[in-house]
C-alpha positions in Angstrom: 15.1 16.5 -16.7 13.5 17.1 -13.3 9.9 16.2 -12.6 8.0 17.7 -9.5 4.9 16.1 -8.0 2.6 18.6 -6.2 -0.2 17.1 -4.3 -2.6 19.8 -2.8 -5.4 19.8 -0.4 -7.6 22.1 -2.4 -8.4 23.5 -5.7 -7.3 26.9 -4.7 -3.8 25.4 -3.6 -3.5 23.8 -6.9 -4.1 26.9 -8.7 -1.6 28.8 -6.4 1.1 26.0 -6.9 0.7 26.2 -10.7 1.0 30.1 -10.6 4.3 29.6 -8.9 5.8 27.7 -11.6 8.3 29.5 -13.7 7.7 30.4 -17.2 10.2 27.8 -18.5 8.4 25.0 -16.6 5.8 22.9 -18.2 2.8 21.2 -16.7 2.6 17.6 -17.7 -0.7 16.8 -15.7 -3.1 18.7 -13.5 -6.3 17.7 -11.8 -8.6 18.8 -14.7 -11.4 20.6 -12.8 -12.6 21.6 -9.5 -13.4 18.0 -8.7 -10.7 16.2 -6.6 -8.9 12.9 -7.5 -10.2 9.6 -6.5 -8.2 6.4 -6.2 -5.3 4.6 -4.5 -1.6 5.2 -5.0 0.1 2.3 -6.7 3.6 3.1 -5.3 5.0 5.9 -3.2 8.6 6.2 -2.5 10.4 8.9 -0.6 14.0 9.5 -0.7 16.2 11.9 1.4 16.1 14.8 1.9 12.3 14.4 2.1 11.0 13.1 5.3 10.6 9.2 5.2 7.7 9.7 7.7 5.8 11.2 5.0 3.2 8.4 3.7 0.4 8.6 1.2 -1.8 5.8 0.9 -4.4 7.3 -1.3 -4.8 10.4 -3.3 -8.7 10.6 -2.9 -9.8 14.1 -2.2 -6.3 15.7 -3.4 -5.5 17.6 -6.3 -2.5 16.8 -8.4 -0.1 18.8 -10.4 2.9 17.2 -12.2 5.3 19.6 -13.8 8.6 19.4 -15.7 10.8 21.8 -13.9 13.8 23.4 -15.8 
């Protein structure tokens, strides 16, 4: 099982990212409307090959998409 987390800067980017998923993929969670998320990140861990310099301290003002990728 592969889970992908997409954090987008705009509602348009969220819609575009969702449209790019394959038909076999399933959305587990998405920001429900045009309003962005608000809140702090509880835990954020980056493992290679992702950049270890990428840090996210809050997801306020972001749009989130979590998908099961097949």
